[in-house]
N, C-alpha and C positions, 0 to 999 in steps of 0.2 A: 443555822441549825442543821439544815439539810445540804448535803453536797450535790453538785450538779451531776447530771447523768451523762456519762461518756458513751455516745451511741456506737463507737467502734467496739468498745468492750461488750456492750449489749449484743451487737451483731455477732461477735465471736461466741457468745453464750448460746445464741440460737443455732449457730452452725455446729457447735459441740454437741448439742442435744440431738441434732439430726444425724451427724456422721463424725467419726473420729478423724484426727489430723492426717494419719497415714493413708486412710481410705480416700480422703479428698485429693491428696497428692497423686495416688495411683489413678484416680478417676481422671484428673486433669491430664496426667501423662498419657493416658490411653487416648483421650480426645485429640491431643496435639499430635500423637503418633499417627492416628487415623487421618487427620487433616494433612499431615506431611506426605503420607502415602498417596492420598488422593491427588495432591498437587503434583507429585512426581508422575503419576499416571496421566494427568492432563498434559504435562510437558512432553511426555513420551508420545502421546497421540499427536501433538502439534508438530513434533520434529521428525517423526517416522513417516515414510511413504505409506499412504493409506489407500484402500480400495474405494471406489466411488460408492457413496452411501447417501441416503436421504435422512434427515433428522425430522422426526415427527413431533413438532412443537405444539403446545397447547395455544391455539389462536386467541383464546380469551386473555392470555397473559402477555401477549406480544404488544410491542409499541409500533404503531403504523409507520412512524418516521424512521424506523430502522429496517424496514422491509424494502428490498430493491430487486428489480428484475434484471436479468442478464444484459438487456439492452441498455439500461441505465449505467451499469458498470462498464460495458463496452464503450459507450460514449465518453465516459470519464477517462478511460485508459487511452483512447485514441487522441483526445484533445490534449492530454498532458503527457503523452508517451510513457505510460505506466504498464506494468504487467499484472495479470490476474492468474495466479498459480496456486498450487497446493502449499499449505503453510510449511511443509518440510523443506521448501526451497529457501525460506527466510534464513539468513545467515547471522542475524542479530540475536539478542536475548529477548525472550518474551517478558514484558514487564509483569510485576505481581498483580497490577490492576487488571490486566487481561485474564490472568489465571483466575482471579477472584470473580470476574464477570462470568467466566465459563462455569465455575462451581455454582454460582448463584442460579444460572440458567438451568443447569442439570438438576439442582435440588428442587427448584420451583416447578420444573416441567417433568420431573421424575424420569429422566432419560440420561443416556450417556452420549454426548455429542461426538460425531466422527466427521472425517473428510473436510477438515477446515480449509478455507481458501483465504488468500491474502492479496491485497492490492498494494503495490509498492514500486518505486523506481528500480530499474534493473540492477543498479549498484548495490542495493540492499538484499539482493537475492543470490543464492548459489545456483548459477546457471551452467548448463552443459555447453561445451564449445561446439558447434557445428558451424522523501525526506521524512516520510511519515506514512506508515502502513495502515491499512484497514483490514480487520480480521472478520471473516464471514463464515457462517454455517449454512450449507445448502438446505432448502426447505422442500425442494421438489418443484416440478413444472417451471424450471428456470428462475425460480425466486430464491433470494439469499437474505439471510438475516444478519445485519451488522452487529457484531458482538462488542468490538472495542476499537478505538483509534488512539494511537500514541505517536510520540515523536514530534518533530517540528512541522509546521505548515510548509507547503510548497512555496517556492520563490514566487513573488507576485507576478513576474513576467514569464513564468514557465510556459503557460498556455501559448503566449505570443511567440516565444522562442521555439516551441515545438510545432508551431503552425506549418512551416514549410515541409515537415516530415509526414504530414497527414496523407498526402497523395502526390502523384506525379504532377498534376496541374498546379498545386500549390508551390511545389519546388521550382517548376519552370517560371511561374509568375514571379517568385522571389528573385530568381537569377536575372530576369528581365528588369525588375525594379532596380536591383543593384547595378546592373549594366548601365542603365540610364543615369543613375546618380554618379557613377564613376566617370561617365562620358561628360557630364555637366561640369566636373571639376578639373578635367584635363586641360592644360593650357594649349589650346589648338594653335596659337600663333607660333609655338615652338616647332610645329610640324608643317604648317603651311602659312604663307603670309596673308592669304585671303580666304579664310575658312568659310564654307557655305553649308547649307543643309545637307548636301550630299556627303561632305566630309564627315559631318557629325553622325549621319546614319551609318556610314561605313565603319567608323570607329566604334559605335555602339554595337554593331553586328560583330566586329572583331572581338570586343570585350565579352560579349554574350557567349560566343563560341568558346573562348578561352576559359571562362568561368564554368560553362557547362561541361567542358572536358575535364576540368579539375574535380567537379562534383561527381561525375560518373566514375572517374578514376578512384576517388576516395571511397565511393559507395561500393564498387566492386572489390576493391582491395580489402575493405573491412567487412564485407558481406552484409552490409546494412540493408534494411528494408523499411517500408513505410509503416506508420503507426497501426493502420488497420490490419496489417498482416502479422504483427508481432505481439499484440496485446495478450495473447494466450500462449506465446512461444516460450519454451524452456531453454532455448539456445541463446548464448550470450552474443554471438556474432550475427544477430538477426536485426 
């Protein structure tokens, strides 16, 4: 006797009573236009060179696991040979998730974020000539708030591979270890019929000086430096 109630039709009736169809289209268009303008403004802030500024965030709304001191960031960059520079150096496209996180922060804290920083390998940055970024906003007193991470994780052996570049001592030690390994696999009977400890020591020293010379030549020719000296450098050949 009674037909079932179509809740979609009922919903349309409620909306029609509140506002006409053209008005709802105009309202939605306005909202989307404002959102698009805000997103363009954020992208412009991320990609343009910005002056140093501190973002006054509401501490009651912050997540402690996303607050990092400059020393924490420096340690990460030195161990994994990463750079910590202004976001305008980033040469990739900022993902929509990062833009959304910035908008969420700005709306909840009622501020406009400035002076973004990013942690990334040098190959992902536009550097002046002389695998997974982290986007930060400075909070003052050398503290930074992690906004978003994207991209692939670093290679599992990156820390080990970058260890020789941390300091001169590490590099010399690595050359010494490689020299000993190479000496141990050299067929000494090809060089002398009765090899002794003296011959092995001389060969190890010869290999060490040769490898050391190649490392120095490569370092000077490419203008390379150690991790501790380049983590905030904007120059590619550092």
